[in-house]
C-alpha positions as CSV (number, residue, x, y, z in Angstrom):
1,M,35.4,2.9,4.6
2,S,35.0,3.1,8.9
3,S,32.2,1.1,10.6
4,A,31.7,4.7,12.0
5,E,30.4,5.6,8.3
6,N,28.6,1.8,7.4
7,T,26.6,2.4,10.7
8,F,24.4,5.7,9.2
9,S,24.7,4.6,5.7
10,E,21.2,3.4,4.6
11,K,20.5,1.2,1.9
12,E,17.2,0.9,0.2
13,L,16.6,-2.9,0.1
14,A,12.9,-2.6,-1.4
15,S,9.9,-0.9,-2.8
16,L,6.5,-2.5,-2.6
17,R,3.1,-1.2,-3.2
18,K,-0.3,-2.9,-2.2
19,H,-1.1,-5.6,-4.1
20,G,-2.7,-4.8,-7.6
21,S,-6.0,-6.6,-6.4
22,A,-6.6,-3.3,-4.4
23,L,-7.7,-1.4,-7.8
24,V,-10.6,-4.6,-8.9
25,I,-13.5,-3.0,-7.1
26,P,-12.9,0.8,-8.4
27,V,-12.1,-1.0,-11.9
28,L,-15.2,-2.1,-12.3
29,L,-17.2,0.1,-10.7
30,L,-15.6,2.5,-13.5
31,G,-16.9,0.1,-15.7
32,V,-20.9,-0.2,-14.0
33,I,-20.3,4.0,-14.0
34,S,-19.5,4.1,-17.6
35,G,-22.2,1.8,-18.9
36,L,-25.0,3.5,-16.7
37,F,-23.6,7.0,-18.4
38,F,-24.3,5.3,-22.0
39,F,-27.5,3.6,-21.4
40,L,-29.2,7.0,-19.4
41,D,-27.2,9.7,-21.8
42,S,-28.6,7.8,-24.8
43,R,-32.2,8.5,-23.6
44,S,-31.8,12.3,-22.6
45,T,-33.3,14.1,-25.2
46,L,-32.4,17.7,-23.7
47,S,-29.8,19.3,-22.7
48,W,-29.5,19.6,-19.2
49,Q,-30.2,16.0,-18.9
50,H,-27.0,15.2,-20.9
51,Q,-25.6,17.5,-18.9
52,T,-26.8,16.2,-15.4
53,V,-26.4,13.0,-16.4
54,L,-22.5,13.6,-17.4
55,A,-21.8,16.0,-14.2
56,V,-23.2,12.0,-11.9
57,A,-21.0,9.7,-14.0
58,L,-17.8,12.5,-13.7
59,T,-18.5,12.4,-10.1
60,L,-19.6,8.9,-9.1
61,G,-16.1,8.2,-11.3
62,L,-14.0,10.3,-9.2
63,I,-14.8,9.4,-6.0
64,F,-15.3,5.6,-6.7
65,W,-12.2,5.3,-9.3
66,L,-9.8,8.4,-9.5
67,L,-9.1,9.0,-5.6
68,P,-8.4,4.8,-5.2
69,S,-6.6,4.6,-7.8
70,V,-4.3,8.1,-6.8
71,R,-4.0,6.4,-3.8
72,Y,-2.9,3.3,-4.6
73,F,-0.2,5.0,-6.5
74,T,0.8,6.9,-4.4
75,N,1.6,4.8,-1.0
76,R,4.5,2.7,-0.8
77,Y,6.6,1.0,1.6
78,V,10.3,1.2,1.7
79,I,12.3,-1.4,3.7
80,S,16.5,-0.2,3.8
81,S,19.1,-1.6,5.5
82,N,18.2,0.9,8.9
83,R,14.2,0.9,9.0
84,I,10.9,0.4,6.9
85,V,9.0,3.1,6.4
86,I,5.3,4.0,5.0
87,H,5.0,6.9,2.6
88,A,1.6,8.1,1.8
89,G,-0.3,10.9,0.3
90,L,0.0,12.9,-2.7
91,T,3.4,14.2,-2.0
92,G,4.8,10.7,-0.4
93,K,5.6,12.0,2.8
94,E,6.5,9.3,5.3
95,A,3.3,8.2,7.1
96,D,5.2,6.1,9.6
97,Q,8.4,4.1,10.3
98,A,10.1,2.1,12.9
99,S,14.0,1.0,13.1
100,W,14.9,-2.5,12.7
101,N,16.0,-2.0,16.2
102,E,12.3,-1.7,17.3
103,I,11.0,-4.7,15.8
104,N,10.9,-7.7,17.8
105,G,8.4,-10.1,15.9
106,V,6.6,-10.3,12.8
107,S,3.3,-11.9,11.5
108,I,0.7,-12.0,9.0
109,S,-3.1,-11.7,8.6
110,K,-4.5,-13.1,5.2
111,A,-8.1,-13.7,4.7
112,F,-8.9,-17.2,3.1
113,L,-8.0,-18.0,-0.2
114,A,-6.5,-14.2,-0.4
115,V,-3.3,-13.6,-3.0
116,S,-2.0,-10.9,-0.6
117,G,-1.9,-10.4,3.3
118,D,-1.2,-7.7,5.8
119,I,1.8,-7.8,7.5
120,H,2.2,-6.8,11.4
121,L,5.5,-5.7,12.3
122,H,5.5,-5.9,16.2
123,R,7.4,-2.7,18.0
124,E,9.0,-3.6,21.0
125,F,7.0,-0.3,22.6
126,G,4.2,1.3,21.0
127,Q,1.6,0.6,17.8
128,D,2.3,-2.3,15.3
129,L,3.4,-1.1,11.7
130,V,1.0,-2.5,9.5
131,L,2.2,-3.0,5.7
132,K,-1.4,-3.4,4.1
133,N,-2.4,-5.7,1.5
134,V,0.9,-6.8,0.5
135,G,1.3,-9.3,-2.4
136,N,3.5,-12.2,-1.8
137,S,3.4,-11.6,1.8
138,K,4.3,-15.1,2.6
139,K,8.0,-14.9,1.1
140,L,8.2,-11.4,2.4
141,I,7.7,-12.2,6.0
142,R,10.2,-15.2,5.8
143,V,12.9,-12.4,4.5
144,I,11.9,-10.1,7.4
145,E,11.8,-13.4,10.1
146,A,15.6,-13.9,8.4
147,H,16.7,-10.3,8.3
148,L,15.4,-10.2,11.8
149,A,17.1,-13.4,12.9
150,S,20.7,-11.8,11.2
151,R,20.5,-9.2,13.1
152,A,19.8,-10.7,16.5
153,K,22.6,-13.3,15.9
154,A,25.0,-10.2,14.8
155,R,24.0,-8.3,17.9
156,A,24.8,-11.5,20.1
157,N,28.1,-11.5,19.0
C-alpha cells in the first residue's frame, strides 16, 4: 500500500453514545405516568373517562419517554483515524464533524460528582465540537490528548 492510499483511508476507532444516565429521568417519568394512569383509570367509571385518561397517559409517555429515548439511541459520536463525526437524528446523518487537523486542544466540563462529562474539542477556527454527556470522559480525553500529541510529533518530523 502506498502512502497516498494510506492517507485517504479512514479507519473507525470508536463509536460512542451519550452516557446511559441520560435515560434515568425519562424512565422515572414513565413510571410516574404509568402509576398515575393506573390510579386514575381505576376510578374512571365511564368509557370516555377511560379513553381520556389513556390518551393523556400515552401522549405524556410519548413526549417524556419515547422522544428522549429515540434521541438517545439515534445520536452517536464516531471517532476515526481522520476525523470526529457527530451523527444525529432518525436517519443518523452527519450533524457536525471536525478533522484532526482542525483540532488544536481538548477540555472537559463535568458537573460535581457526575459520571459523565462534555468533551470540548477546540477548533483552530470556528466553534468547538462538543461531545455531550460522554461516559468515561476523563479516560477518553487522555486518549484524545495522546492522539493529538502523536499527530503533532509526526508533523514535526
